[in-house]
Structure formats: structure tokens, C-alpha cells
C-alpha positions in Angstrom: -98.3 197.0 15.1 -100.9 197.5 12.4 -101.1 201.3 13.0 -97.7 203.0 12.3 -96.5 205.9 14.3 -95.1 208.0 11.4 -93.4 210.4 13.8 -91.3 207.5 15.1 -90.1 206.6 11.7 -87.0 208.5 10.6 -87.5 210.9 7.7 -84.7 211.5 5.1 -84.1 213.2 1.8 -81.2 211.0 0.8 -80.9 210.0 -2.8 -78.5 207.8 -4.8 -78.9 209.9 -7.9 -75.6 211.3 -9.2 -75.1 215.0 -9.6 -76.7 217.0 -11.2 -79.8 214.7 -11.2 -79.9 214.7 -7.4 -80.8 218.5 -7.1 -84.4 218.0 -8.3 -85.3 215.7 -5.4 -83.6 217.7 -2.7 -87.0 218.7 -1.3 -88.3 215.1 -1.3 -88.6 213.8 2.2 -89.6 210.2 2.8 -90.1 207.6 5.4 -89.5 203.9 4.4 -92.5 202.0 5.8 -91.8 198.5 4.6 -88.7 197.8 6.6 -90.3 199.0 9.8 -93.0 196.3 9.6 -90.8 193.6 8.1 -92.2 193.6 4.6 -89.9 191.9 2.2 -92.2 191.5 -0.9 -93.2 195.1 -1.4 -91.9 198.6 -0.7 -93.8 201.5 0.8 -92.8 205.0 1.5 -94.6 208.0 3.0 -93.4 211.0 1.0 -93.6 214.7 1.4 -92.7 217.0 -1.5 -91.7 220.5 -0.5 -92.8 223.3 -2.9 -90.7 223.0 -6.1 -89.5 219.4 -5.5 -89.8 216.4 -7.7 -90.6 212.9 -6.5 -88.0 211.5 -8.8 -86.5 211.9 -12.3 -89.1 210.8 -14.8 -88.6 207.0 -14.8 -90.1 203.5 -15.5 -89.5 200.1 -14.0 -89.2 196.8 -15.9 -89.7 194.6 -12.9 -91.8 196.5 -10.4 -95.4 197.7 -10.2 -95.9 201.1 -8.6 -98.9 202.6 -6.9 -99.2 206.1 -5.6 -102.0 207.4 -3.3 -102.2 211.1 -2.9 -103.0 212.3 0.7 -102.5 216.0 0.9 -101.7 219.0 -1.3 -101.4 219.0 -5.1 -98.8 217.8 -7.6 -98.4 217.6 -11.3 -98.0 214.1 -12.7 -95.6 214.3 -15.7 -95.6 211.4 -18.1 -95.2 210.7 -21.8 -98.8 211.7 -22.5 -98.4 215.1 -20.8 -99.2 216.6 -17.5 -102.1 215.9 -15.1 -102.9 217.7 -11.8 -103.4 215.2 -8.9 -104.6 215.7 -5.4 -106.0 214.1 -2.3 -107.7 210.8 -3.0 -106.2 210.3 -6.4 -104.6 207.0 -7.1 -101.9 206.6 -9.7 -100.8 203.1 -11.1 -97.8 202.3 -13.1 -97.5 198.6 -14.2 -94.1 197.0 -14.5 -92.8 197.0 -18.1 -94.8 200.0 -19.2 -92.1 202.3 -20.5 -94.1 205.5 -19.7 -91.7 207.7 -17.8 -93.5 209.3 -14.8 -92.8 211.5 -11.9 -94.5 214.1 -9.7 -93.6 217.8 -9.4 -94.9 220.0 -6.6 -95.5 223.4 -8.3 -97.6 224.7 -5.4 -96.8 226.8 -2.4 -97.5 224.1 0.2 -96.1 220.6 0.7 -97.9 217.6 -0.9 -98.0 214.2 0.7 -98.5 210.7 -0.8 -97.8 207.0 -0.2 -95.8 205.2 -2.8 -96.0 201.4 -3.0 -94.0 199.1 -5.1 -94.2 195.3 -5.7 -91.8 193.1 -7.6 -88.3 191.7 -7.2 -86.2 194.8 -6.5 -83.0 192.7 -6.8 -83.9 192.0 -10.5 -85.6 195.3 -11.3 -84.1 197.6 -13.9 -85.4 200.6 -15.9 -84.7 203.9 -17.4 -85.1 207.6 -17.2 -87.0 209.3 -20.0 -85.4 212.8 -20.0 -81.8 212.1 -18.9 -78.9 209.9 -19.9 -79.4 207.4 -17.1 -80.6 203.8 -16.5 -80.7 201.8 -13.3 -80.4 198.2 -12.3 -79.7 196.3 -9.1 -76.1 197.4 -9.1 -76.8 201.1 -9.5 -77.0 203.8 -12.1 -75.3 204.1 -15.5 -75.4 206.1 -18.7 -77.4 204.5 -21.5 -74.1 203.3 -23.0 -73.4 201.3 -19.8 -70.8 203.7 -18.3 -71.5 203.5 -14.5 -72.2 206.6 -12.4 -70.1 206.7 -9.2 -73.2 206.5 -6.9 -75.2 203.5 -5.7 -79.0 203.1 -5.5 -80.4 203.3 -2.0 -82.1 200.3 -0.6 
């Protein structure tokens, strides 16, 4: 099954983010590709951001590399260095351990679509969020002082 039938893969906008941090990603719809084909060494998602939606809270990973390939529409990449407009054909790379918080925001009037790929040991991965009092690890989300949030990270 090298060619995936995207329409046959369930799409969801679930998030494990605790309130109020979940509201920004309400318009993020994704399909998990890796489980469908049996990948267990990398993650891959086909993501659609509705107008106004964010891909995530601005974050970084200690143990996973991330690669984003823009397919349709336009988004604003927000990172420590500022903002960059990205569109179809653009490729974004975020190496593990680089504490440069990043996220995409669809400020346009039409959806934007991209594929997000991650590689690394998700069971050991941890990281943080640049703009909010939250960190993550294999067990879920917590405040920077270690106080856990009452939500769990999604697989």
C-alpha cells in the first residue's frame, strides 16, 4: 500500500492540550499516517489548518527531529527569530534539541495543508513551550514547576 488513500484515513482535531491552550488548535484537523502503514520509528501526519488556526503552541523537542512540507495555502511560521511566510513547496526543519520554539498560524482566508514528519524515540521525548507555562514528556503535560496538568498527550 505505498499510495495512501487520505479520504479513508480518519481525520480528527483532538488535542491533549489542557484549557485554555487547546483553543488555538481547534481548527487544526489531522490524519495520523504512520499508524496506518505500520511505521513505528517515525511519525507522520497530514494536517489541515482552517483560517485562524495554529498548528500547535510554539514548542521544541529534546528528542525528536521534525520536518514539515507545505502542500497548499499559506501559513506564518512563528519562531524565536520572528515570523516567516511559508507556502506550497516550502520545507521546514527543526532538529531535536534546538530550543527554538516554533509553530504555524494560518492567518489567511483559506485552509493550508502540510505534512508533518517526526523521528526519534517518542517514549523518551520531552520539551517545552516558549510562550506558555507548559512542558511535556512521555507522561503528559505539566507546568514548568512540575505541577501536572489533568490531560494526557495523545499518541
